[in-house]
N, C-alpha and C positions, 0 to 999 in steps of 0.2 A: 353469824348471819345478820344480826342486827347492825353490826358494824358495816357489813357489805351493803345492806339496805340504805344506811345513812350515807355511805360513800356514793352510792348510785344516785340518790336524791340530790346530793351536793353537786355532782357532776351535771345533772339535768339543770339545776338552778344556774350553774355557771354558764352553761350553753345558752340558756334563755336570756341571761343578763348580757352576754356577749352579743347575741343576735339583736337585742334591743338597742345596745350601744351602737352597733354597726348601722342599724336602721336610722337611729337618731343622727349619726354622723353623716350618712348619705343624704338625709333630709336637709341637714344644715348646709351641706355642700351645695345642694341644688338651690337653697334659698340664697346662698352667696352669689348665685348667677345673676340676681336682679340688677339691672343696669349695665350688665356686661354683654359682650358679644359672644354668640355661639355660632357654630357651623352646623347646618342641617345635613342630615345623612341621606335624604331622599329628595328627589324632585329638583326643580329649578326655581326654588323659592315658594314651593307649594305650602299651604297651611290649611287648617280647618276653621270654619266659621259656622255660626248657627244659621240655618236656612229659614225661610218663611214659615215652615211647619215646625220649627224648633229643633229639628234634627241636624246633626253636624253634616256639613257638605265640604268637599274639597275645593279649594280655590287655587287655580293654576295661573299665576300672574306672569309666568315665564321670566322670573327674576327681575321684574320691573318695579312693581309696587313693593315687593319684598325680595331681598337678595338671598343668596345661599348663606351669606353671613348676615345675621340679624341681631337686633338688640332685644334683650329680655325685659319685659315689663313687670311680670310677676309670675309666680309658680302657684298652680292650683292642682294639688294631687299629682297626677301623671301628665298634666297639661302645662306646657311652657308657653306662656302668652308672649307674643312678640309684637313689636311696633313696625310700621311700614315707613318707607322713604317719604319724608315730607308730611307725615300724618300727625306731627306734633307729639303729644304725650299719650295719645290714646292707642291701646293695643288693637290690632285688626283681627286677630285670631290666635290659634294655638297650634303647636305641634306636640307630638308625644316626646316625653323625656328620653325614651329609648332611641329616638331618631335625631338626637342632637348631641353635640360635644362642645365644651367650652373652647373658645378660640385658642387660648394659650396652650392647650393640650392637643390641638388638632393636627398640626404639621407632623409630629412624631407618630400620631395614630394613622394618618393616611400613608406615611412612609412605610409603616409596618404592613399595611394592606398591599401596597405596591411591591414590597419585598416578597410577598407570597404569590403575587400575580402581576408580572411586568406589563401585561396587556390590559390592566384595569383602568380604562380611560376615565371612568367616573371618579376614581380616587385621585387621578392626576388633576382633574378639573377642580375638585374640592380642595386639594392641597394648594392649587393656584389661587383659588378664592381666598383661602386663609393667608397665604403669603402676600397677596395684594392688600388685604386688610392690615397686615403687619408691616406694610411698606417694604417688603422684600421684593423689590421691583424686578430684578433680573431673574431671580428664582421663579417668580410667578409667570413671567413671560415664557420661560423655558417649559414650565409645566402646562400652560395653555397650549403651547405648540405640540407637546407630547400627546395631549388629549386629542387634539385635532388630527394628528398623524394616525392615531388609532381609531378615530371615529369621524372621518372627514365629511360625512353627510349630515351632521347635526348643526343646524344654523345657530343655535344658542351659543355654541362654543366660539364661533367667529364673532358674535356680538360681544361676548365677554372679553375675548382677547383684544378686540378693537377698542373697547372701553378702556382697557388697561393701557394700550398704546397711546390712547388719547391723553391719559393722565401723564404719560411720559413725553407728551408734546410731539409725538411722531404722527403727524397728520396723514402722511402718505400710507403708513402701515394701517392706521385706523380705518381710513376710507376703503382700502383694499379689502379688509375683513368685513366691513359693513356691506359692500357691494356683493361679496360672496354670500353673506347671509341672505340678502335680498334675492339673489339668484336661486338659492336653495328653497326659500320660502317666500315667494313673491307677493303673497297676500298678507304678510305680516307687516304691520305699520312701523314697528320700532326701528328696523334698520334704516328706513328712509328718514325717520326723525333724527337718528344719530348722524346720518350723512349730512343733513341740513345743518345740524349743530356744528359740525366740523367746518363746513364751507362758510358758515356765518361767523364763526368765532375762533378759528384756529389762531394760536398765539403768533404764528408767522403770517403777517398781513399778505405776503406774496402768494400764500396758498388759498386765501379767501376767494370765494366766487359767489357773490350774492344772488346771481341769477340761478345758479344750480341749487343754492340753498332754498330759494323760494319754490322752485319746481319740486324738489324732494319733500319739503314739509307740506306743501299742498297735497301731494300724493299721499303722504302719511295720514293727513287729516281726513281725506276722502276714504281711505281704507279703515280708519279707526272709528268712524261714525260717532265722534264726540265722546268717547270713553275716557280720553286723556286730555283734559283741558290745558295741561301744560304744553301740549304741542302748539297751542296758539301763541305762547310766549316765544317759542322758537321762530314762528312766522313773524311775530312783531319785531324780533331782533333782526331777521333777514331784511324786512322792510326798512328798518332803521339804517342798517348798513348800506342799503342801496339808495338812501336819501328819500324814501317814500314815507315821510314823517307822519302824515295824517293816517295812513294805513297802519303804521306801527302802533299809534295810539289806539285806533279802533280795535285792532287784534288783541292788544294787551288788556283793554277794558273788557272785551268779550271774555277773555280768559278769567279775569278776576270776578266777573259777574256769575260764573258758573258755580253752582252749589257743590260740585265735585272737585273744585280746585283744592289741592292739598294745603292744609292749614300751615304746615311748616314752611311752605314756600311763599306764603301770602305777603309777608312783610317785604321780602326781597323784590317780589314782583310789583308791589305798590311803589317802592322806591324807583324801580326801573320805569314805571309809567310816568312818574314825576320827571325823570330825566328826558323822556320822549316829549312830554308836554313843554318842558323848558326849552328844548331844541326848537320846537315850533315857534315859541315866543321870540327866541333869538333870531330866528330865520326871517321873521316878519320885518 
């Protein structure tokens, strides 16, 4: 009996040591996420932030300030703190560890979910976002289209496929998707901002239309009520392309003067302002 008791105690100790080692390995694995990209498993870039009362609140940026694929700033217990687009090095909030997966493991993960349910449009979207981040361009385009085919009334899907087409320099496909997103959600400013960006800055000069760009970005700014000062930089570019140099400078200065202008975009926007001002001097 003594031997049996000793054997039982030894087994318990081994289980505890194994559990401790597993927990430590899991913790180390999550720590290794710092500075890497993850794919969120819920929402369209949603994250938690502390409200004015100190309680967590859900922020729903619709994948604008934060994308479905996000960069990890640090790990704090079950919280994965992430950074925002153009926000510099400062984290904007957190998501739960259970609601995220490291980018390199995500494509196979979503493939397994799709294998169980071929109508899982959300997994097609997230796999497309992962493929886009991994520069798997054709695969991403196919998955965005599959997601849209399964859930055609969701404007966010068209915005994301349109952005993807824009990176592939397909301005025709991009604008078609942005127009569809605007049709489905006419009070959403972002599709109009994206339309303006394509018309102002398409790599193919033949596709550019400065007048359309100005109309769309002015509409976006009116709908946005000043929440995204970067919209003003699109307006400045549209003015510059149309030869309205003074208006371009004024819009760019207004954008940079905003306290909410993203830190990560400030240097580039300042250089752009210098180019607009130089163009005025040369035009005199």
